[in-house]
N, C-alpha and C positions, 0 to 999 in steps of 0.2 A: 504494500500500500504506500503510495506516494505521500510525502509530507505536506503537499499542497493540493491534494485532491479536493475538488469542489471550489477552488479559488479561481478568480479571474484576474489576470495580470495584464496591465497595459505597459508596453515597452516602447519608448521613443527611440528613434535611430536604430531600429531593429534589423536593418538590412545588411549591415556589415559590422566588423569589429566587435567591440564589447557588447553592444546591443544584440547582435546576432547570437553570440555565444551564451549570453544571459537568457535569451528567449528559449533556446534549446534546453538549457539546464532546468529552467522553471517548468517547461513542458514535461521533461523527464520526471519531475517530482509530482506530476499530476495536474498542474495548473492549466486552465484554458488561457492561451496567450493571444493577445491582440497586438499584432505587429504594425507599427506605424513608422512613416518616413515619407520623404518627398518622392522617392522613386519606387514604383510598384514592382518592377522586375526583380530586384533583390529581395523584396519582402515575400513575393510569391515563391522564390527559390527556397527561402528559409522555411516558409509554411509547408512546402512540399516535403522538405527533409523531416520536419516535426511529424507530419502525418504518416510518413513512411515508418516512423518509429512508434506509431499508434498513439501519438499525442494529438491535441486539439489546438488548432491555430486559425486565426482570422487575420485578414489584412485590411488596412485602410490608409489611403494617402493622407498626409497631414503636414501642413505648413505650420510649424510651432510658433512662428512669428505672428500668427493670426489668432487673437483671442476668440473670435467667432468660430473658427474652425475647431479650436480646442473644445469649446463647450458643445458644439454640434457633435463632435466625435464621441465625447463622453456620454452624451444622451443616446447616440446611436448604439453604443455598447450596452448601456443600461436597458434600452428598449428591446434589443435583439438578442442579447446574451445574458446580461445581468449586471448589477452594479460592480464597479471595480473594487477589488480587495487589495490589490498590490499595484502601486504605481512605481515604475522605474524610469526616472528622469535621466536618460542616458545621452540623448542627442546634444551635440555641441559643435561649435566651430570657433576658429580663431581668425583674427583680422589678417589681411595680407600685409599691411604696414604694421610693424611691431613697436617701433620707437614712438613714444608719446610726443616727441618733438615734431614728427611729420604726420602723425595719425589724424585723419579727418574726423570731424564730428559725426558724419554719416556712418563711417565704418565703426567708430566707437559705439554708436547707438545700436547698430545691427548686431554687433558681438554681444553687447549687454542684453539685447532682446532675446537672443537665442539661448544664452547660457544662464540668465537670471530671470528675466521677466516671464519667459515661457514656463519656467519651473513654478513661479508664483501662480500663473494662470491655470496650469494643469493641477496643481495642488488644490487651489480654490475650487476647481471644477469637481474633484472627487471627494473633497472633505465632507460635504453634507451627508452623502450616503454612507460613508465610513462611520461617521458619528452616529447616524441613525441605526446602523447595524452593530454598533458596539465595538468596532475595531477596524483597523486597516493598517497597511504598511506603505510608507512613502520612502523610497530609496533614491537618492540623488548622487550621480557621479560628478564630483567636483574635480579637484586636481591639487597636487602638491604645489602648483603655481599659486594657490591661495595663500600658502605659507611662505613661499620663497619666489616671489614674482621676479621675472627677468625677461630678457629679449627672446628667449626660446618660444614662450607663449605670447608674449607681448603685453603691453600696458592694459589694454581693454580686457583681454582674456583673464589675466591675473586678478583684476579688480572684480570682474563678474563672478569668477569662481570663489573669491573670498566672500562676496555678497551672498552667494547661494549657500555657502557654508553657514553664514550667520542666519539666513532665513530658515534653514533646516533646524538649527538649534532653537530658534523661536518656535517652530512647529512642535519640536520635542518638548520644550518646557511648557507650552500652552495646552497641548491636547493629550499628553500621555495618560492623564487620569480618565480620559474618555476612550482609552483603548487604542489611540493612534501611535504607532511606532514610526519615528522619523530617523533616518540614518543618512549620514553623509560619508561617502567613500572617496578618499583622496588618493588616486593612483599617481605614480611617477610616470616616466616615459613608457608608453605602451606601443607596441608595433601594430598600429592600425593604419587604414588608408589616409587618415588625416596627416600622417607623416609626409605623404607625397606633396602636401601643400606648404611644407616648411620652406623658409627662405633658402636654406641649404638642406635638401632632402637627405636624410642619413643614409650612409652606405649599408649594404647588406650585413657587413661585419659589425656595424654599430647597432643595427636593428636586432642582431642576434643576442645582445646582452640586455635588451629592453624586456619589460614585462610582455608576456603573451596575453592577448585578449581574454583567454580562458582563465588566467590567473584572477583577473578582476571579476569575471563572470561568476567564478566560484565564490568569491566574497559576496557578491550580490545574492546568489542563491542561499548562502548561509544566513545572511541577515533576513531574508524573506521567509525562511523555513524554521526559524526558532519557534519554540512553543510560545504562545501569546503573552506569557508573563515575563518574557525576556526581550531585551532590545539592545542593539549595539548602536549607540548614538553617533559614533565616529570611528572610522577605520582607515588607517594609513597603510598603503601597500606600495613598495618601491623596489626597483631592481637591486639585486645583491651587489652588482658591480657598478661603480660610478664611472661613466665614460667622460672623456675630455670633450667638452662642448664649446671650447673657446672659438673654434672656427665657425660654428653655427651662430654664436652670439655676434661675432664681428660682422658676418654677412648680414644678419638681421638688423644690425644697427643702422644700415644705410639704405634699406629698402624704402622707397618712396621719397628719398631725399632729392631735392632739386639739384641739377647738375652743377650749379654754381655755388653750392654750399661751401663756405670758405674752408672749413676744417676737414672736409671729406678727403681721404687719401686719394692720390692721383690714380692709383690702381682700381679704384671703385668708380671713377668717372667715365 
């Protein structure tokens, strides 16, 4: 018998990386998983894999920058499948420009919307039913960039991930006596497709020492499947080996800089 039999889990960013692996593990524990993301093809691929393993999965496209789409999706799940018991806020993105010196307000706002505001909207959308049903679990994937912000993730990403960590602590402190478990997971560098968007995409040898998406997914599954009287408010998970990121940081420093920036090295112009 699965530890999550009868539970309904909503996973954002479920088509690839951490979200994909988390959805598979939650389904293996018996949860009915609703896979959301911008692109349907990867979601259908994950759903097919879950169903081949005799799990239950549904797919729905979702732009998490849209509050309206979020609330419509949660209603769609409730009306067609049942109220959400487990919310996994996994979807995230980083800005192209990392340095606060050159970062536009538009890109700042978009990064904050995806990594922070969307988590607020999703949590607000599922909370009423969780409270009415006497319990629920909200798990948010933040980042160790919340604790050690730098040019790897960028100014906007680090600020948003710190903000979401704070918000989840608020949810934990405010609703725990109503049966709501709020967990923040803070991973270090993880070998996911988002690495392809880095200012300097890591080499295969560098990716080899990063976390595997399944490492983080296993942490998500653990937090979701504890007996209801237990909660892990915050969990840090990082690679055992610390790689040299100096080249990544130096490259990221100048992304978006005007060509006539006085202190830019000539090799970067």
